[in-house]
N, CA and C atoms as a LAMMPS dump frame, in Angstrom:
ITEM: TIMESTEP
0
ITEM: NUMBER OF ATOMS
690
ITEM: BOX BOUNDS ff ff ff
-5.0000000000000000e+02 5.0000000000000000e+02
-5.0000000000000000e+02 5.0000000000000000e+02
-5.0000000000000000e+02 5.0000000000000000e+02
ITEM: ATOMS id mol type element x y z
1 1 1 N 0.854 -1.298 -0.217
2 1 2 C 0.462 0.215 0.079
3 1 3 C 1.157 1.625 -0.136
4 2 1 N 0.352 2.548 -0.283
5 2 2 C 1.267 3.926 -0.561
6 2 3 C 1.05 4.666 0.733
7 3 1 N 1.823 5.075 0.846
8 3 2 C 1.45 5.865 2.291
9 3 3 C 1.847 7.684 1.94
10 4 1 N 0.437 8.157 1.702
11 4 2 C 0.639 9.649 1.047
12 4 3 C 0.534 10.574 2.016
13 5 1 N 1.649 11.296 2.393
14 5 2 C 1.681 12.64 2.919
15 5 3 C 1.995 13.876 2.515
16 6 1 N 1.315 14.905 2.717
17 6 2 C 2.179 15.993 2.371
18 6 3 C 2.801 17.111 2.827
19 7 1 N 3.847 17.678 2.73
20 7 2 C 4.853 18.222 3.098
21 7 3 C 4.762 19.802 3.039
22 8 1 N 4.098 20.24 3.943
23 8 2 C 3.767 21.486 3.937
24 8 3 C 5.002 22.764 4.21
25 9 1 N 5.431 23.993 2.913
26 9 2 C 6.247 24.392 3.116
27 9 3 C 6.643 25.087 1.903
28 10 1 N 7.67 25.679 1.678
29 10 2 C 7.629 26.683 0.523
30 10 3 C 9.378 25.7 0.302
31 11 1 N 8.888 24.95 -0.593
32 11 2 C 10.384 23.992 -1.154
33 11 3 C 11.442 24.519 -1.637
34 12 1 N 12.54 24.403 -0.947
35 12 2 C 13.89 24.722 -1.676
36 12 3 C 15 23.816 -1.405
37 13 1 N 14.999 23.179 -2.605
38 13 2 C 16.04 22.144 -3.087
39 13 3 C 17.389 22.725 -2.093
40 14 1 N 18.255 23.573 -2.223
41 14 2 C 19.3 24.086 -1.594
42 14 3 C 19.204 24.336 -0.25
43 15 1 N 17.738 24.218 0.522
44 15 2 C 17.741 24.357 2.377
45 15 3 C 17.77 23.319 2.496
46 16 1 N 19.104 23.006 3.527
47 16 2 C 19.678 21.971 4.095
48 16 3 C 18.202 20.86 4.518
49 17 1 N 17.46 21.677 5.476
50 17 2 C 16.926 20.987 6.546
51 17 3 C 15.486 19.978 5.093
52 18 1 N 15.326 21.09 3.907
53 18 2 C 14.21 20.365 2.967
54 18 3 C 14.853 19.309 2.25
55 19 1 N 16.27 18.775 2.229
56 19 2 C 17.168 18.189 1.306
57 19 3 C 17.083 16.759 2.584
58 20 1 N 17.037 17.213 3.608
59 20 2 C 17.362 16.137 4.74
60 20 3 C 15.541 15.712 4.692
61 21 1 N 14.642 16.56 4.785
62 21 2 C 13.193 16.101 4.718
63 21 3 C 13.022 14.861 4.078
64 22 1 N 13.559 15.29 2.637
65 22 2 C 13.555 14.005 1.415
66 22 3 C 14.379 12.883 1.632
67 23 1 N 15.692 13.071 2.109
68 23 2 C 16.398 11.944 2.267
69 23 3 C 16.018 11.446 3.913
70 24 1 N 15.144 11.574 4.646
71 24 2 C 14.985 10.87 5.96
72 24 3 C 13.691 10.106 5.456
73 25 1 N 12.873 10.58 4.555
74 25 2 C 11.498 9.64 4.245
75 25 3 C 12.017 8.535 3.594
76 26 1 N 13.019 8.69 2.581
77 26 2 C 13.957 7.545 2.007
78 26 3 C 14.47 6.546 2.479
79 27 1 N 14.632 7.25 3.712
80 27 2 C 15.508 5.888 4.525
81 27 3 C 14.77 4.955 5.261
82 28 1 N 13.529 5.702 5.902
83 28 2 C 12.345 5.04 6.141
84 28 3 C 11.463 3.882 5.081
85 29 1 N 11.723 4.519 4.095
86 29 2 C 11.361 3.753 2.931
87 29 3 C 11.921 2.674 2.647
88 30 1 N 13.251 2.705 2.79
89 30 2 C 14.072 1.147 2.285
90 30 3 C 14.06 0.802 3.459
91 31 1 N 14.321 0.944 4.658
92 31 2 C 14.232 0.054 6.025
93 31 3 C 12.769 -0.682 6.065
94 32 1 N 11.408 0.103 5.946
95 32 2 C 10.256 -0.473 6.093
96 32 3 C 9.315 -1.132 4.898
97 33 1 N 9.73 -0.834 3.653
98 33 2 C 9.285 -1.656 2.696
99 33 3 C 7.99 -0.876 2.466
100 34 1 N 7.975 0.386 3.279
101 34 2 C 6.741 1.244 2.945
102 34 3 C 6.567 1.848 1.721
103 35 1 N 5.441 2.015 0.686
104 35 2 C 5.522 2.6 -0.761
105 35 3 C 4.915 4.028 0.156
106 36 1 N 5.999 5.465 0.158
107 36 2 C 5.487 6.389 0.859
108 36 3 C 5.407 7.445 -0.575
109 37 1 N 4.837 8.2 -0.426
110 37 2 C 4.186 9.242 -1.835
111 37 3 C 4.387 10.649 -0.88
112 38 1 N 5.584 11.31 -0.943
113 38 2 C 5.523 12.357 -0.572
114 38 3 C 5.403 13.533 -1.074
115 39 1 N 4.79 14.481 -0.965
116 39 2 C 4.588 15.697 -1.962
117 39 3 C 4.82 17.116 -1.51
118 40 1 N 5.813 18.064 -1.746
119 40 2 C 5.7 19.226 -1.194
120 40 3 C 4.813 20.284 -1.741
121 41 1 N 3.725 20.789 -0.582
122 41 2 C 2.694 21.774 -1.126
123 41 3 C 2.98 23.016 -0.346
124 42 1 N 2.77 24.099 -1.359
125 42 2 C 2.863 24.972 -0.753
126 42 3 C 1.658 26.119 0.286
127 43 1 N 2.529 26.389 0.965
128 43 2 C 0.998 26.688 1.774
129 43 3 C 0.139 27.674 1.207
130 44 1 N 0.52 28.34 0.026
131 44 2 C -0.385 28.874 -0.609
132 44 3 C -1.467 28.412 -1.154
133 45 1 N -1.181 27.017 -1.567
134 45 2 C -2.022 25.881 -2.145
135 45 3 C -2.879 24.946 -1.083
136 46 1 N -2.816 25.2 0.265
137 46 2 C -3.564 24.206 0.874
138 46 3 C -5.014 24.695 0.305
139 47 1 N -5.435 23.663 0.568
140 47 2 C -7.21 23.898 0.211
141 47 3 C -7.977 22.828 1.031
142 48 1 N -9.153 23.015 0.674
143 48 2 C -9.768 21.548 1.619
144 48 3 C -9.826 20.365 0.657
145 49 1 N -9.287 20.074 -0.003
146 49 2 C -9.198 18.769 -0.756
147 49 3 C -7.805 17.989 -0.101
148 50 1 N -7.044 19.261 0.67
149 50 2 C -5.78 18.311 1.229
150 50 3 C -5.986 17.473 1.96
151 51 1 N -6.848 16.868 2.411
152 51 2 C -7.321 16.011 3.584
153 51 3 C -7.588 14.565 2.991
154 52 1 N -8.63 15.304 1.727
155 52 2 C -8.996 14.41 0.635
156 52 3 C -8.016 12.889 0.303
157 53 1 N -6.369 13.958 -0.171
158 53 2 C -5.477 13.121 -1.08
159 53 3 C -4.366 12.765 0.211
160 54 1 N -4.257 13.282 1.061
161 54 2 C -3.202 13.109 2.34
162 54 3 C -3.908 12.227 3.649
163 55 1 N -3.086 11.372 4.143
164 55 2 C -3.348 10.484 5.114
165 55 3 C -2.692 11.291 6.136
166 56 1 N -1.809 11.972 6.346
167 56 2 C -0.643 12.788 7.297
168 56 3 C -0.079 14.132 6.72
169 57 1 N 0.35 14.962 7.544
170 57 2 C 0.949 16.622 7.269
171 57 3 C 2.085 16.398 7.714
172 58 1 N 3.127 16.467 7.166
173 58 2 C 4.785 16.943 7.42
174 58 3 C 4.949 18.982 7.719
175 59 1 N 4.774 19.297 8.858
176 59 2 C 4.997 20.66 8.479
177 59 3 C 6.074 21.231 8.651
178 60 1 N 6.828 21.333 7.44
179 60 2 C 8.154 21.5 7.519
180 60 3 C 8.85 22.666 7.958
181 61 1 N 10.347 22.451 7.723
182 61 2 C 10.821 23.835 8.252
183 61 3 C 10.989 24.49 7.294
184 62 1 N 11.54 25.772 7.336
185 62 2 C 11.563 27.014 6.371
186 62 3 C 10.643 27.988 6.421
187 63 1 N 10.22 28.498 7.413
188 63 2 C 9.66 29.488 7.52
189 63 3 C 10.015 31.282 7.422
190 64 1 N 8.99 32.363 7.056
191 64 2 C 8.335 32.491 6.949
192 64 3 C 7.24 31.653 5.878
193 65 1 N 6.342 31.144 5.941
194 65 2 C 5.132 30.254 5.318
195 65 3 C 4.569 31.359 4.155
196 66 1 N 3.961 31.125 3.13
197 66 2 C 3.624 32.207 2.274
198 66 3 C 2.011 32.554 2.698
199 67 1 N 1.449 31.432 3.482
200 67 2 C 0.296 31.955 4.018
201 67 3 C -0.063 31.244 5.155
202 68 1 N -0.37 32.004 6.134
203 68 2 C 0.267 31.439 7.51
204 68 3 C -1.637 31.066 7.675
205 69 1 N -2.413 31.62 7.612
206 69 2 C -4.195 31.17 7.805
207 69 3 C -4.177 29.586 7.404
208 70 1 N -3.986 29.677 6.293
209 70 2 C -3.98 28.271 5.669
210 70 3 C -3.09 27.073 6.352
211 71 1 N -2.053 27.479 6.892
212 71 2 C -1.337 26.465 7.471
213 71 3 C -1.676 26.635 9.055
214 72 1 N -2.358 27.484 9.718
215 72 2 C -3.055 27.023 10.924
216 72 3 C -4.061 25.836 10.988
217 73 1 N -4.84 26.458 9.664
218 73 2 C -5.968 25.698 9.512
219 73 3 C -5.563 24.137 9.538
220 74 1 N -4.492 24.105 8.643
221 74 2 C -4.387 22.475 8.3
222 74 3 C -4.28 21.896 9.685
223 75 1 N -3.122 22.669 10.298
224 75 2 C -2.808 22.154 11.543
225 75 3 C -4.468 21.77 12.841
226 76 1 N -4.862 22.802 12.737
227 76 2 C -6.096 22.169 13.471
228 76 3 C -7.123 21.186 12.897
229 77 1 N -7.15 21.494 12.004
230 77 2 C -7.893 19.905 11.375
231 77 3 C -7.081 18.864 11.326
232 78 1 N -5.945 18.633 11.249
233 78 2 C -5.307 17.672 11.834
234 78 3 C -5.458 17.286 13.265
235 79 1 N -5.379 17.986 13.941
236 79 2 C -5.085 17.76 15.598
237 79 3 C -6.765 17.444 16.02
238 80 1 N -7.779 18.114 15.163
239 80 2 C -9.333 18.019 15.551
240 80 3 C -9.464 16.526 15.148
241 81 1 N -9.181 16.072 14.181
242 81 2 C -9.455 15.257 13.452
243 81 3 C -8.743 13.683 13.446
244 82 1 N -7.859 13.715 14.216
245 82 2 C -6.817 12.601 14.216
246 82 3 C -5.894 12.17 13.321
247 83 1 N -5.517 12.836 12.584
248 83 2 C -4.661 12.746 11.308
249 83 3 C -3.617 13.302 11.861
250 84 1 N -2.527 12.511 11.693
251 84 2 C -0.986 12.208 11.958
252 84 3 C -0.411 13.868 11.325
253 85 1 N 0.44 14.478 12.372
254 85 2 C 1.052 15.685 12.102
255 85 3 C 2.446 15.631 12.935
256 86 1 N 2.783 16.024 11.935
257 86 2 C 4.673 16.181 12.2
258 86 3 C 4.843 17.484 12.349
259 87 1 N 5.555 18.318 13.295
260 87 2 C 6.028 19.775 12.849
261 87 3 C 7.689 19.617 13.437
262 88 1 N 8.308 20.255 12.624
263 88 2 C 9.422 20.15 12.483
264 88 3 C 10.273 21.624 12.736
265 89 1 N 10.866 22.373 13.309
266 89 2 C 11.657 23.518 13.395
267 89 3 C 10.127 24.652 13.115
268 90 1 N 10.039 25.581 11.686
269 90 2 C 8.845 26.01 12.06
270 90 3 C 7.98 25.42 12.249
271 91 1 N 7.667 24.43 11.968
272 91 2 C 6.525 23.372 11.73
273 91 3 C 5.86 23.441 13.471
274 92 1 N 7.081 23.34 14.179
275 92 2 C 6.792 23.099 15.643
276 92 3 C 6.229 24.518 16.009
277 93 1 N 7.145 25.262 15.59
278 93 2 C 6.785 27.487 15.931
279 93 3 C 4.87 27.112 15.365
280 94 1 N 4.657 26.605 14.512
281 94 2 C 3.246 27.283 13.615
282 94 3 C 2.201 26.097 14.759
283 95 1 N 2.707 25.216 15.354
284 95 2 C 2.03 24.481 16.127
285 95 3 C 1.554 24.776 17.168
286 96 1 N 2.411 25.579 17.952
287 96 2 C 2.132 26.621 19.098
288 96 3 C 1.259 27.232 18.735
289 97 1 N 1.624 28.458 17.756
290 97 2 C 0.848 29.5 17.613
291 97 3 C -0.859 28.472 17.76
292 98 1 N -1.169 27.743 16.618
293 98 2 C -2.478 26.99 16.419
294 98 3 C -3.001 26.649 17.772
295 99 1 N -2.404 26.33 18.599
296 99 2 C -2.757 25.878 20.144
297 99 3 C -3.023 27.218 20.666
298 100 1 N -2.074 28.154 20.891
299 100 2 C -2.384 29.251 21.619
300 100 3 C -3.632 29.834 21.012
301 101 1 N -3.919 30.289 19.558
302 101 2 C -4.995 30.705 19.481
303 101 3 C -6.712 30.052 19.569
304 102 1 N -6.413 28.887 19.373
305 102 2 C -7.89 27.594 19.374
306 102 3 C -7.837 26.645 20.263
307 103 1 N -6.569 27.054 21.204
308 103 2 C -7.401 25.851 22.472
309 103 3 C -7.128 27.256 23.594
310 104 1 N -5.962 27.711 23.63
311 104 2 C -5.702 28.193 25.103
312 104 3 C -6.406 30.03 25.096
313 105 1 N -7.109 30.167 23.601
314 105 2 C -8.366 31.326 23.59
315 105 3 C -7.368 32.753 23.119
316 106 1 N -5.852 32.485 23.096
317 106 2 C -4.885 34.237 22.403
318 106 3 C -5.774 34.086 21.06
319 107 1 N -6.327 34.489 20.813
320 107 2 C -6.897 34.916 19.587
321 107 3 C -6.001 35.301 18.388
322 108 1 N -5.281 36.715 19.382
323 108 2 C -4.186 37.021 18.563
324 108 3 C -2.77 36.553 18.414
325 109 1 N -2.519 35.459 19.162
326 109 2 C -1.415 35.07 19.281
327 109 3 C -0.624 34.861 17.807
328 110 1 N 0.81 35.61 17.735
329 110 2 C 1.641 35.655 16.523
330 110 3 C 2.877 35.193 16.535
331 111 1 N 3.56 35.49 15.461
332 111 2 C 4.917 34.702 15.527
333 111 3 C 5.864 35.82 15.212
334 112 1 N 7.267 36.32 15.552
335 112 2 C 7.695 37.3 15.486
336 112 3 C 8.271 37.448 13.753
337 113 1 N 8.334 36.565 13.069
338 113 2 C 8.704 36.82 11.922
339 113 3 C 7.503 37.32 10.423
340 114 1 N 6.482 36.992 11.316
341 114 2 C 5.025 37.954 10.356
342 114 3 C 4.602 39.199 11.218
343 115 1 N 4.459 38.994 12.604
344 115 2 C 4.264 40.319 13.044
345 115 3 C 5.464 40.646 14.258
346 116 1 N 6.294 41.367 14.156
347 116 2 C 7.313 41.532 15.482
348 116 3 C 6.71 41.892 16.476
349 117 1 N 5.919 43.401 16.313
350 117 2 C 5.485 43.829 17.43
351 117 3 C 4.134 43.785 17.862
352 118 1 N 3.847 42.563 17.461
353 118 2 C 2.535 42.044 18.084
354 118 3 C 2.455 42.169 19.802
355 119 1 N 0.892 42.115 20.229
356 119 2 C 0.744 42.084 21.872
357 119 3 C 1.501 40.908 22.434
358 120 1 N 0.758 39.714 21.677
359 120 2 C 0.828 38.163 22.358
360 120 3 C 1.818 37.708 21.025
361 121 1 N 3.181 37.7 21.46
362 121 2 C 3.971 36.992 20.4
363 121 3 C 4.309 35.755 21.193
364 122 1 N 3.76 35.027 20.952
365 122 2 C 4.201 33.432 21.513
366 122 3 C 5.378 32.793 21.311
367 123 1 N 5.877 33.135 19.827
368 123 2 C 7.075 32.744 19.032
369 123 3 C 7.729 34.023 19.041
370 124 1 N 8.868 34.355 19.411
371 124 2 C 10.066 35.41 19.211
372 124 3 C 11.147 35.029 18.841
373 125 1 N 12.254 35.76 18.528
374 125 2 C 13.348 35.606 18.335
375 125 3 C 14.562 35.235 19.681
376 126 1 N 15.101 34.28 18.767
377 126 2 C 15.905 33.5 20.368
378 126 3 C 17.068 34.779 20.464
379 127 1 N 17.69 34.603 21.629
380 127 2 C 18.808 35.727 22.017
381 127 3 C 19.56 34.721 21.605
382 128 1 N 19.895 33.856 21.533
383 128 2 C 21.382 33.072 20.942
384 128 3 C 20.794 31.898 19.936
385 129 1 N 21.103 32.393 18.688
386 129 2 C 20.64 31.568 17.248
387 129 3 C 21.456 29.792 17.523
388 130 1 N 20.283 29.238 17.6
389 130 2 C 20.417 27.183 17.436
390 130 3 C 20.752 27.023 16.284
391 131 1 N 20.969 27.88 15.091
392 131 2 C 20.737 27.442 13.517
393 131 3 C 22.391 26.825 13.805
394 132 1 N 22.773 25.355 13.607
395 132 2 C 23.623 24.639 13.304
396 132 3 C 23.938 23.78 14.563
397 133 1 N 23.367 23.956 15.775
398 133 2 C 24.054 23.858 17.107
399 133 3 C 23.361 22.238 17.383
400 134 1 N 23.919 21.077 17.651
401 134 2 C 23.693 20.01 18.574
402 134 3 C 23.419 20.386 20.153
403 135 1 N 22.622 19.742 20.357
404 135 2 C 22.348 19.582 21.838
405 135 3 C 21.639 18.83 22.532
406 136 1 N 21.777 18.407 23.282
407 136 2 C 21.107 17.356 24.581
408 136 3 C 19.519 17.891 24.774
409 137 1 N 19.009 16.848 24.826
410 137 2 C 17.597 17.103 24.937
411 137 3 C 17.12 15.674 26.283
412 138 1 N 15.817 16.212 27.493
413 138 2 C 15.736 15.375 28.243
414 138 3 C 14.54 15.233 27.501
415 139 1 N 13.41 14.251 27.902
416 139 2 C 12.368 14.207 27.776
417 139 3 C 11.104 13.183 28.813
418 140 1 N 10.174 13.802 28.681
419 140 2 C 9.164 13.506 30.049
420 140 3 C 9.073 11.51 30.134
421 141 1 N 9.52 10.887 31.041
422 141 2 C 9.542 9.678 30.853
423 141 3 C 7.941 8.881 30.685
424 142 1 N 6.858 9.687 30.651
425 142 2 C 5.71 8.921 30.294
426 142 3 C 5.175 9.625 29.113
427 143 1 N 5.882 9.735 27.874
428 143 2 C 5.723 10.951 27.173
429 143 3 C 5.63 9.496 25.918
430 144 1 N 4.747 10.342 24.924
431 144 2 C 5.174 9.236 23.681
432 144 3 C 6.633 9.46 22.666
433 145 1 N 6.992 10.544 22.964
434 145 2 C 8.468 11.332 22.165
435 145 3 C 9.696 9.732 23.231
436 146 1 N 9.129 9.696 24.49
437 146 2 C 10.092 8.892 25.099
438 146 3 C 9.733 7.442 24.798
439 147 1 N 8.645 7.207 24.056
440 147 2 C 8.516 5.917 24.235
441 147 3 C 8.907 5.551 22.893
442 148 1 N 8.653 6.398 21.825
443 148 2 C 9.45 6.024 20.392
444 148 3 C 10.858 5.897 20.334
445 149 1 N 11.713 7.007 21.14
446 149 2 C 13.11 7.298 21.456
447 149 3 C 13.462 5.637 22.288
448 150 1 N 12.678 5.364 22.792
449 150 2 C 12.925 3.986 24.072
450 150 3 C 14.122 4.712 24.95
451 151 1 N 13.844 5.782 25.181
452 151 2 C 14.728 6.779 26.002
453 151 3 C 14.166 7.846 27.005
454 152 1 N 15.484 8.45 27.656
455 152 2 C 14.535 9.921 27.899
456 152 3 C 15.469 10.969 27.853
457 153 1 N 17.011 10.375 26.811
458 153 2 C 17.664 11.649 26.731
459 153 3 C 17.982 11.446 24.983
460 154 1 N 18.504 12.477 24.493
461 154 2 C 18.693 12.242 22.97
462 154 3 C 19.374 13.981 22.466
463 155 1 N 20.242 13.742 21.722
464 155 2 C 21.294 15.005 21.328
465 155 3 C 20.629 14.855 19.556
466 156 1 N 20.066 16.26 19.622
467 156 2 C 19.789 16.403 18.112
468 156 3 C 20.262 18.07 17.94
469 157 1 N 19.887 18.123 16.327
470 157 2 C 20.169 19.077 15.86
471 157 3 C 19.447 19.807 15.397
472 158 1 N 19.638 21.412 15.929
473 158 2 C 18.74 22.48 15.066
474 158 3 C 19.084 24.026 13.988
475 159 1 N 18.091 24.475 13.861
476 159 2 C 18.081 24.988 12.395
477 159 3 C 17.255 26.135 12.357
478 160 1 N 17.221 26.511 13.711
479 160 2 C 16.17 27.705 14.302
480 160 3 C 16.662 28.87 14.506
481 161 1 N 15.963 29.925 14.2
482 161 2 C 16.683 31.669 15.029
483 161 3 C 15.511 31.979 15.803
484 162 1 N 14.205 31.007 15.772
485 162 2 C 13.027 31.447 16.82
486 162 3 C 12.475 30.412 17.498
487 163 1 N 11.763 30.673 18.655
488 163 2 C 11.732 29.773 19.644
489 163 3 C 10.705 30.388 20.315
490 164 1 N 10.281 29.507 21.58
491 164 2 C 8.824 30.311 22.433
492 164 3 C 9.432 31.219 23.138
493 165 1 N 8.6 31.766 23.16
494 165 2 C 8.915 33.345 23.698
495 165 3 C 8.72 33.09 25.701
496 166 1 N 9.851 33.038 26.341
497 166 2 C 9.783 32.669 27.691
498 166 3 C 8.565 33.163 28.909
499 167 1 N 7.865 34.658 28.037
500 167 2 C 6.85 35.164 28.795
501 167 3 C 5.68 34.535 28.688
502 168 1 N 5.197 33.464 27.848
503 168 2 C 4.13 32.71 27.613
504 168 3 C 4.53 31.061 27.75
505 169 1 N 5.454 30.965 28.39
506 169 2 C 5.726 29.29 29.003
507 169 3 C 4.903 29.129 29.986
508 170 1 N 4.481 29.775 30.997
509 170 2 C 3.47 29.231 31.337
510 170 3 C 1.84 29.13 31.132
511 171 1 N 1.583 30.065 29.934
512 171 2 C 0.241 29.766 29.493
513 171 3 C 0.186 28.661 28.945
514 172 1 N 1.334 28.683 28.333
515 172 2 C 1.527 27.133 26.884
516 172 3 C 1.26 26.271 28.393
517 173 1 N 1.621 25.86 29.308
518 173 2 C 1.285 24.925 30.238
519 173 3 C -0.336 24.812 30.937
520 174 1 N -0.949 25.483 30.815
521 174 2 C -2.286 25.873 31.546
522 174 3 C -3.058 24.862 30.594
523 175 1 N -2.913 24.136 29.064
524 175 2 C -3.987 23.565 28.685
525 175 3 C -3.43 22.577 28.881
526 176 1 N -4.15 21.418 27.642
527 176 2 C -3.977 20.07 27.706
528 176 3 C -2.822 19.449 26.77
529 177 1 N -2.304 20.623 26.144
530 177 2 C -0.929 19.754 25.231
531 177 3 C 0.009 19.151 26.453
532 178 1 N 0.618 18.247 25.882
533 178 2 C 2.141 18.183 26.799
534 178 3 C 3.35 18.473 26.453
535 179 1 N 4.327 19.377 27.57
536 179 2 C 5.449 19.266 27.181
537 179 3 C 6.84 18.395 27.267
538 180 1 N 6.775 17.472 26.172
539 180 2 C 7.289 16.557 26.668
540 180 3 C 8.875 16.249 26.484
541 181 1 N 9.477 17.52 25.932
542 181 2 C 11.065 17.73 26.086
543 181 3 C 11.4 18.941 26.083
544 182 1 N 12.804 19.092 26.799
545 182 2 C 13.353 20.454 26.953
546 182 3 C 14.946 20.391 26.797
547 183 1 N 15.458 21.308 26.601
548 183 2 C 17.04 21.106 26.465
549 183 3 C 17.515 21.44 27.961
550 184 1 N 18.702 21.481 27.799
551 184 2 C 19.712 21.345 29.568
552 184 3 C 19.187 22.663 30.148
553 185 1 N 18.59 23.941 29.305
554 185 2 C 18.359 24.813 30.456
555 185 3 C 16.667 24.952 30.778
556 186 1 N 16.223 23.84 30.145
557 186 2 C 14.633 23.971 30.161
558 186 3 C 13.712 24.242 29.502
559 187 1 N 14.468 24.981 28.54
560 187 2 C 13.456 25.694 27.342
561 187 3 C 12.885 24.409 26.62
562 188 1 N 11.086 24.476 26.341
563 188 2 C 10.372 23.612 25.729
564 188 3 C 11.277 23.291 24.478
565 189 1 N 11.238 22.293 23.885
566 189 2 C 11.917 21.775 22.712
567 189 3 C 10.854 21.046 22.037
568 190 1 N 9.94 20.343 22.622
569 190 2 C 8.975 19.331 22.138
570 190 3 C 7.844 18.803 22.516
571 191 1 N 6.517 18.718 21.807
572 191 2 C 5.067 19.023 22.398
573 191 3 C 4.488 17.746 21.533
574 192 1 N 3.49 17.593 22.178
575 192 2 C 2.749 16.298 21.787
576 192 3 C 0.923 16.591 22.454
577 193 1 N 0.427 15.599 21.417
578 193 2 C -1.117 16.046 21.891
579 193 3 C -1.699 14.465 22.268
580 194 1 N -1.918 14.381 23.876
581 194 2 C -2.123 13.623 24.571
582 194 3 C -3.449 12.912 23.434
583 195 1 N -3.16 11.224 23.438
584 195 2 C -4.074 10.685 22.718
585 195 3 C -4.214 10.318 21.282
586 196 1 N -3.39 11.251 20.523
587 196 2 C -3.826 11.285 19.696
588 196 3 C -2.727 10.297 18.692
589 197 1 N -3.127 10.086 17.479
590 197 2 C -2.094 9.011 16.884
591 197 3 C -1.003 9.263 16.618
592 198 1 N -0.607 11.025 16.224
593 198 2 C 0.783 11.47 16.255
594 198 3 C 0.429 13.165 15.588
595 199 1 N 0.731 13.403 16.916
596 199 2 C 0.659 14.69 16.686
597 199 3 C 1.654 15.609 17.633
598 200 1 N 3.014 15.749 17.199
599 200 2 C 4.224 16.011 17.536
600 200 3 C 4.903 17.273 17.151
601 201 1 N 5.618 17.901 18.026
602 201 2 C 6.256 19.144 17.29
603 201 3 C 7.761 19.209 17.98
604 202 1 N 8.859 19.492 17.14
605 202 2 C 10.005 19.223 17.792
606 202 3 C 10.67 20.67 16.912
607 203 1 N 11.075 21.377 17.867
608 203 2 C 12.108 22.569 17.423
609 203 3 C 13.17 22.016 16.572
610 204 1 N 13.733 21.297 17.063
611 204 2 C 14.806 20.523 16.422
612 204 3 C 14.456 20.026 15.127
613 205 1 N 15.505 19.733 14.066
614 205 2 C 15.286 18.893 13.049
615 205 3 C 15.794 17.396 13.042
616 206 1 N 14.694 16.333 13.349
617 206 2 C 15.364 15.343 13.583
618 206 3 C 15.951 14.472 12.002
619 207 1 N 15.373 15.103 11.292
620 207 2 C 15.482 14.442 9.826
621 207 3 C 17.202 14.514 9.329
622 208 1 N 17.543 15.655 10.358
623 208 2 C 18.794 15.864 9.862
624 208 3 C 19.639 14.782 10.33
625 209 1 N 19.34 14.093 11.362
626 209 2 C 20.521 12.892 11.944
627 209 3 C 19.963 11.308 11.566
628 210 1 N 19.171 11.639 10.588
629 210 2 C 18.33 10.348 10.31
630 210 3 C 19.714 9.71 9.229
631 211 1 N 19.768 8.526 9.432
632 211 2 C 20.707 7.646 7.878
633 211 3 C 20.526 6.66 7.528
634 212 1 N 20.995 6.055 6.261
635 212 2 C 20.193 5.037 5.715
636 212 3 C 20.224 3.687 6.811
637 213 1 N 21.244 3.368 7.771
638 213 2 C 21.637 2.716 8.288
639 213 3 C 20.751 2.506 9.727
640 214 1 N 20.373 4.162 10.336
641 214 2 C 19.316 4.341 11.598
642 214 3 C 18.45 5.487 10.833
643 215 1 N 17.096 5.034 10.709
644 215 2 C 16.277 5.971 9.839
645 215 3 C 15.952 6.811 11.353
646 216 1 N 15.48 8.12 11.251
647 216 2 C 15.233 8.337 12.786
648 216 3 C 14.021 8.168 13.17
649 217 1 N 13.868 7.807 14.427
650 217 2 C 12.38 6.856 15.046
651 217 3 C 11.275 8.037 14.892
652 218 1 N 11.352 9.282 14.588
653 218 2 C 10.307 10.32 15.201
654 218 3 C 9.71 10.165 13.488
655 219 1 N 10.466 9.924 12.679
656 219 2 C 10.069 9.907 11.208
657 219 3 C 9.437 8.335 10.463
658 220 1 N 10.705 7.479 11.415
659 220 2 C 9.472 6.297 11.188
660 220 3 C 8.346 6.402 11.69
661 221 1 N 8.018 6.736 13.603
662 221 2 C 7.172 6.773 13.825
663 221 3 C 5.237 7.345 13.326
664 222 1 N 6.446 8.667 12.599
665 222 2 C 5.016 9.585 12.153
666 222 3 C 4.577 8.658 11.024
667 223 1 N 5.671 8.002 9.888
668 223 2 C 4.904 7.602 8.653
669 223 3 C 4.511 6.207 8.767
670 224 1 N 4.755 5.367 10.701
671 224 2 C 4.011 4.264 10.819
672 224 3 C 2.606 4.664 10.979
673 225 1 N 2.248 5.942 11.669
674 225 2 C 1.086 6.373 12.652
675 225 3 C 0.007 6.755 11.334
676 226 1 N 0.897 7.276 9.97
677 226 2 C -0.068 7.361 8.833
678 226 3 C -0.542 6.4 8.208
679 227 1 N 0.366 5.31 7.992
680 227 2 C 0.052 3.954 7.902
681 227 3 C -1.361 3.334 8.112
682 228 1 N -1.057 3.134 9.708
683 228 2 C -1.711 2.923 10.272
684 228 3 C -3.168 3.403 10.333
685 229 1 N -3.14 4.683 10.068
686 229 2 C -4.775 5.439 10.147
687 229 3 C -5.021 5.626 8.31
688 230 1 N -4.494 4.702 7.674
689 230 2 C -4.976 4.976 5.911
690 230 3 C -6.304 3.539 6.031
């Protein structure tokens, strides 16, 4: 059977995280024997037929996106309808905005790349860029992510200049979203939606550490969830 996923983002073949996304999918395909159909879809082209054509979405690195509202609508639909959704780097950041707006009630929650002077800026520029850095993470022992890694620590690579605004961490913790991973300083780096087939966001770029010999466990788990939901 074919596993069909939409890669939401503005595909740039020379952008390393985009190339790594394609390669990581190939690693899982070769290792698992799955027939994976993965199409890059510009956020400007997201329409209601998206979920008729694809059984899962991967919200990719490389923001700002061409259409913020369509991206948030796709994330919300996936979250509310148990459709596998994976967000890495920019995808994680947009999952935070969707959650802040539609679950926590901050209807004007914003992202600094789009509106740097917004009043409720949930995603802000990092004081120290993480682009190109590798950092150790700790996972909540009872989290889906820890189960996928079969570990409570990991080292991962980043490619971002934006992250969660520290002023809104307490607000983010008030709702049902699970904060399932943090770096050595305690900053939020992984989120997941409880009881969802697969709704996980990572500020890091797991696809960058995937290899033919060891496909990344998060990518493998995402694609397995898409297959199981078909």
